[in-house]
Structures are given as C-alpha cells and as structure tokens.
C-alpha positions in Angstrom: 130.8 130.5 185.3 128.8 129.0 187.9 125.8 127.0 187.3 122.8 126.2 189.1 121.4 123.3 189.6 117.8 123.6 187.4 114.6 122.5 189.1 112.7 119.7 187.5 109.9 122.4 186.6 112.7 124.3 184.8 114.3 121.4 182.8 110.7 120.7 181.8 110.0 124.3 180.3 113.5 124.1 178.6 112.7 120.8 177.1 109.4 121.8 175.9 110.5 125.2 174.3 113.5 123.3 172.9 111.0 120.9 171.4 108.6 123.7 170.4 112.1 125.4 168.3 112.9 121.8 167.0 109.2 121.4 165.7 109.0 124.8 164.3 112.1 123.9 162.4 111.0 121.0 161.1 108.0 122.7 159.9 109.7 125.3 158.3 112.2 122.8 156.8 109.1 121.3 155.3 107.0 124.2 154.3 110.5 125.4 151.8 110.9 121.7 150.7 106.8 121.4 149.9 107.8 125.3 148.3 110.3 123.7 146.7 108.5 121.0 145.3 105.7 123.3 144.0 108.2 125.4 142.0 110.1 122.3 140.3 106.6 120.6 139.5 105.4 124.3 138.4 108.7 124.7 136.1 108.1 121.4 134.8 104.5 122.3 133.9 105.7 125.7 131.9 108.5 123.5 130.4 105.9 121.1 129.2 103.7 124.2 127.8 106.8 125.5 126.3 107.5 122.2 124.4 103.8 121.9 123.4 103.8 125.1 122.2 106.7 125.0 120.2 105.7 121.8 118.7 102.3 123.3 117.4 103.9 126.0 116.0 106.2 123.6 114.1 103.3 121.9 112.7 101.6 124.8 111.9 104.7 126.2 110.1 105.0 122.4 108.0 101.3 122.2 107.2 101.2 126.1 106.0 104.8 125.2 103.8 102.9 122.0 102.3 99.9 124.2 101.8 101.9 126.8 99.8 103.7 123.9 98.0 100.4 122.5 96.9 98.9 126.3 95.7 102.4 126.6 94.1 102.0 123.2 92.3 98.3 124.2 91.7 98.9 127.0 90.2 101.9 125.9 87.6 99.3 123.3 86.8 96.8 125.6 86.0 99.4 128.1 83.9 100.8 124.9 82.1 96.8 123.9 81.3 96.3 127.5 80.0 99.2 127.5 77.9 98.0 124.0 76.6 94.7 125.2 75.7 96.3 128.7 74.2 98.4 126.7 71.8 95.6 124.2 70.9 93.4 127.4 70.0 96.1 129.2 68.4 96.6 125.8 66.2 92.9 125.7 65.6 92.6 128.9 64.3 95.6 128.8 62.1 94.1 125.4 60.4 90.7 126.9 60.2 92.2 130.3 58.7 94.6 128.1 56.3 91.4 126.3 55.4 89.3 129.4 54.6 92.1 130.8 52.4 91.8 127.3 50.8 88.5 127.6 50.2 88.5 131.2 49.0 91.5 130.3 46.7 89.3 127.3 45.1 86.1 129.7 44.8 88.2 132.5 43.1 89.9 130.1 41.0 85.9 128.3 40.2 85.0 131.8 39.3 87.7 132.6 37.3 87.5 129.6 35.2 83.5 130.1 34.9 84.4 134.1 33.8 86.6 132.7 31.4 84.1 130.0 29.9 81.6 132.8 29.3 83.7 135.0 28.1 84.6 132.8 25.1 
C-alpha cells in the first residue's frame, strides 16, 4: 500500500476526531460505571428494605405469639378461678344443706318430744 504524506490540517482533523472518539468512549464508560454504581446502590437499598421488612415481620410474629401465650395463660387462670369459686360454692351449699338438715332433725325431735309429753 502506498501512503501519502498528510497535510498538517489532515493530521489535526484526524487527531481531533480521535480525541473526540476517545472522549466519547470515556464518557460512555463513565455513564456505564455510574449506572452500575447506581444499580448496586439501589440493589443494596432494596436488600436493606427487605431485611427491615423481614425483621418487622419477625417482631410482629414474636409479639403475636407472646400475646397469644398471655391470653392462653389468662384464660387458664380464669378457668381455674371459676373452678375454685364453683367448688367453694358447692362446699358452702353442701354445708348449708347439712346444717339445715340438722336443724330440721333437731326441730322434728323437739316437736316429737313435746307431743310425747303432751300425750301423757
């Protein structure tokens, strides 16, 4: 191939075009790197949001479980208190009935004694 000597003008134009292409490539590389960095930051932000969301969900589950356990315990205590009160009421009613029966028996005996004395 035969090369022709370039004029200074042609050399300047070629160098300018090469510099422009080089600058454009550098700008494109910078844009790509900025986009990559922004995507990484966005991904990191999304990951942090997801971690926070999961942490909140776990805390809500813990609180709900604790509340459920507290409700179950309170219910068990209320049932136990009801049973104790019921047993006490039954015992009281039984004692009252036994006392009334004793009183009735004593009254009947006293009336029988009085009738027997009156019949003499």
